[in-house]
N, C-alpha and C positions, 0 to 999 in steps of 0.2 A: 521263419515261423510258419507253423501250419495254420489251418483254418480255425478261427476263433468261434467255437460253438456257443459262446455266451454273449455274442454280439446281437444287437437288435432287440426286438420285442418278444422273441420266442423264449419263453421261460421253461420249456420242457427239459432242457439239459439240467436245470436246477432240480426239477422233480426227479429225474433219473438219478442224479447224484445223491439225493436224499434217500431214495429207495435203496440204493446200494449201501450207503452208510448205515441205514437202519438194519439191513440184512446182516451186515458184518457185525454190528453191535449185538444183535440177537444171537448170532452164531457164537460169538465170544461168550456171551452169558450162558448159553447152553453147555459150553465147555468149562464153566466155572471161572471165567475170566471177567475182569472189570474192563470197561471201555468208556470212551468219551470223545466227542468231536472237538476239533481245534480249527479255527479259521484264521487265527492270527499267527502267521509264520512267514518266513522269507521264501517266496516262490522260487527265486533264483538259487538259494541255498539248497532247497529240496531238489531242484533240477540237477544240480551238480552232484549232490550226495547219492542220488539214485541213478545218475547217468541217464536221465530221460532224453529221448529223442526230441527234436525240435517241434514235432507235431503234437506233443503231450504237454499240458499245462496243469500243474497241481492246483486244485481249487479248494480242497478241504483235506484235513488229516483225521484219521481215527486212531486214537491212542488205545492200545490194548495191552493188558498185563494183569498180574495177580492183584486182586483187591486186598487192602489191609484187613486182617481179621478184626472182627468186632472186639472192642476193648483195648486194642493196641493203639499206640501213638500214630497219628497221621503224618508225623515227620519221619523222613527216611533216616532212621538212626540204627546203627549196628554197633554193639559194644560201646554205646554212649558217644560214638563219633559220627558226625554228619557224613552222609554218603554223597559224593558228587553225582550230578545228573548223568554225566557220561558213563558212570559205572553201572547205571541202570538202563542203558540204551543199547539196543542191538542195531548195528549199522548194516542192514542188508542192501543190496543193489541189484538193478537189472543187469543181466549179463550181456 
């Protein structure tokens, strides 16, 4: 594993990640997209899915997508059938 930037009393990596997350969410909003942070996820699963090198550790996710139009159901329904979460997910990877 690579160097753990989140060890010790130095909180600056948390500030940096917050600034990056905020910038991504503002950029998504400017493009008409909805976004939200997620901190509860399997770091190992993300490492495998994105093929991350050992020196990178996922600390937070930003979910980005099209927001539900006002007045529409918040449930993912198409033709009165529930849509599976994996049908709504794009699985990109580092090359």
